[in-house]
C-alpha positions in Angstrom: 55.4 -91.4 41.0 52.1 -92.2 39.4 52.0 -95.6 41.1 52.7 -93.9 44.5 50.0 -91.3 43.9 47.4 -94.0 43.0 48.4 -96.4 45.8 48.4 -93.6 48.4 44.6 -93.1 48.3 43.8 -96.8 48.6 43.2 -98.4 52.0 45.2 -101.5 51.2 48.6 -102.9 52.3 51.6 -102.1 50.0 54.9 -104.0 49.4 57.7 -101.7 48.3 60.6 -103.6 46.7 64.0 -102.4 45.6 67.7 -102.6 46.0 69.4 -101.1 49.1 69.7 -97.3 48.9 67.2 -97.0 46.0 64.7 -94.8 48.0 62.2 -97.3 49.4 61.8 -95.5 52.7 61.1 -92.2 50.8 58.4 -94.1 48.8 56.8 -95.4 52.1 56.8 -91.9 53.5 55.2 -90.5 50.3 52.5 -93.2 50.5 51.6 -92.0 54.0 51.9 -88.2 53.2 49.7 -88.4 50.2 47.0 -90.7 51.7 44.0 -90.1 53.9 45.9 -91.1 57.0 48.4 -88.3 56.7 47.3 -86.6 59.9 47.8 -89.8 61.9 51.1 -91.3 63.1 53.7 -92.9 60.8 55.7 -95.5 62.7 58.5 -97.8 61.4 60.3 -100.9 62.6 63.5 -102.4 61.2 62.6 -106.1 61.3 66.2 -107.2 60.6 67.6 -105.7 63.7 65.6 -107.5 66.4 65.2 -110.9 68.0 61.8 -112.7 68.0 61.0 -111.6 71.5 61.9 -107.9 70.8 60.0 -107.9 67.5 56.9 -109.0 69.4 57.3 -106.5 72.1 58.0 -103.7 69.6 55.0 -104.5 67.5 52.5 -105.4 70.2 53.8 -103.8 73.4 54.1 -105.4 76.8 52.8 -105.2 80.3 55.1 -104.5 83.3 57.0 -107.6 84.3 56.2 -109.5 81.1 59.9 -110.3 80.6 63.3 -109.4 82.0 63.7 -105.6 81.6 60.0 -104.8 81.2 60.0 -102.4 84.1 56.9 -100.5 82.8 53.8 -101.0 80.6 54.5 -100.0 77.0 52.4 -99.6 73.9 53.6 -101.3 70.7 53.9 -99.8 67.3 50.6 -101.2 66.2 48.9 -99.2 68.9 51.0 -96.1 68.3 50.2 -96.3 64.6 46.5 -96.8 65.2 44.5 -95.2 62.3 47.9 -94.4 60.8 50.6 -96.2 58.9 53.1 -98.8 60.1 56.2 -99.3 57.9 57.9 -102.8 58.3 61.4 -102.4 57.0 63.1 -105.5 55.7 60.0 -107.6 56.4 61.5 -110.6 54.6 64.0 -111.0 57.6 61.2 -111.9 60.0 61.4 -115.4 61.4 58.6 -117.9 60.9 57.3 -117.2 64.4 57.2 -113.5 64.0 55.5 -113.9 60.6 52.8 -115.9 62.2 52.2 -113.3 64.9 52.1 -110.5 62.3 49.7 -112.5 60.1 47.3 -112.9 63.0 47.4 -109.2 63.9 46.6 -108.3 60.3 43.9 -110.9 59.9 42.1 -110.1 63.2 42.7 -106.4 63.3 43.7 -106.7 66.9 46.8 -107.3 69.0 47.7 -108.7 72.4 50.4 -107.0 74.4 53.1 -109.5 75.7 51.9 -110.6 79.1 48.2 -109.7 78.6 45.3 -112.1 78.0 42.9 -109.8 76.2 42.9 -108.3 72.7 43.0 -104.6 71.6 41.5 -103.5 68.3 43.8 -101.6 66.0 43.4 -100.0 62.5 46.7 -99.8 60.8 47.8 -99.6 57.2 50.9 -101.7 56.6 53.7 -100.8 54.2 56.2 -103.6 53.9 59.6 -102.7 52.6 62.1 -105.2 51.3 65.3 -105.4 49.3 64.6 -109.0 48.5 61.6 -109.9 46.4 59.1 -111.7 48.6 57.5 -113.9 45.9 60.6 -116.1 45.3 61.1 -116.3 49.1 57.5 -117.5 49.5 58.0 -120.1 46.7 61.1 -121.3 48.5 59.3 -121.7 51.8 61.2 -118.9 53.5 58.2 -116.5 53.7 54.6 -117.4 54.5 52.4 -117.4 51.4 49.3 -116.3 53.4 51.2 -113.4 54.9 52.5 -112.4 51.4 48.9 -112.3 50.1 47.9 -110.1 53.1 50.8 -107.7 52.5 51.1 -107.6 48.8 47.7 -106.2 47.8 49.6 -103.4 46.0 53.3 -103.9 44.9 55.6 -101.0 44.0 59.1 -101.8 42.6 61.6 -99.0 43.0 64.0 -99.1 40.1 67.8 -98.9 40.8 69.5 -95.6 40.0 71.3 -97.1 37.0 67.8 -97.7 35.4 66.8 -94.0 35.8 69.9 -92.1 34.6 67.8 -89.1 33.9 67.3 -88.6 37.7 71.0 -88.4 38.4 71.6 -84.7 37.6 68.5 -83.7 39.6 69.5 -85.8 42.6 73.1 -84.8 42.4 72.2 -81.1 42.3 69.9 -81.5 45.4 72.5 -83.4 47.4 75.2 -80.9 46.3 73.2 -77.9 47.5 72.5 -79.7 50.8 76.2 -80.5 51.4 77.3 -76.9 50.4 74.8 -75.4 52.8 76.3 -77.5 55.6 79.9 -76.3 54.9 79.0 -72.7 53.8 80.3 -73.3 50.3 79.2 -71.6 47.1 80.8 -74.1 44.7 78.8 -75.3 41.8 78.8 -78.6 39.7 80.3 -78.4 36.3 78.4 -79.9 33.3 81.3 -82.3 32.8 81.0 -83.5 36.4 77.3 -84.2 36.0 78.1 -86.1 32.8 80.7 -88.2 34.6 78.2 -89.0 37.4 75.7 -90.1 34.8 78.1 -92.6 33.3 78.7 -94.5 36.6 76.3 -97.4 37.5 75.9 -96.6 41.2 75.7 -100.0 42.9 74.8 -98.3 46.1 72.1 -96.3 44.4 70.8 -93.0 45.7 72.5 -93.4 49.1 75.9 -93.8 47.4 75.3 -90.7 45.3 74.4 -88.7 48.4 77.6 -89.8 50.1 79.7 -89.1 47.0 78.3 -85.6 46.8 79.1 -84.9 50.5 82.6 -86.3 50.1 
């Protein structure tokens, strides 16, 4: 929490690393909410879910007719997040081509919509989220070193739930109250139940705990 608080006030890019379900998205939102850009948009893109062409269109936008299906002009996330924050989820899944396009946008502080031949200036803080450490990927040639240096000005590693057992009762209680409110239950958690939850190693991390509480 101290790392998040310190990083939030800085104007630099942040890489948030951690296992799936450990709370990386929550960290990214906290970085935005606690920072000077809190009044501006927070936009996010799941980099693992899109092809090269769609990543480019989502990030930079496109003109009408730029490709099949582009029936209208559209802003990209860089423009939508101007003076705000752009969260790139699973950034390590970007292809080499997409990485090169992203690097250029960050270096130049400007983007070109697909189908346009002129640049638009943007001011965006990047928060890159990944469940695979980027440094080993860069050393193996799977991620651009120059892009890594641009993104990883600040690095925050979110520990897995098994490494912060003291958080389990707090989180379990929160998720339990949430679930009970949805089904109009007044049930409470017994101390023995909380102790049992604390003994489990939670391979699915906080997301698994949330689902177990609901179940």
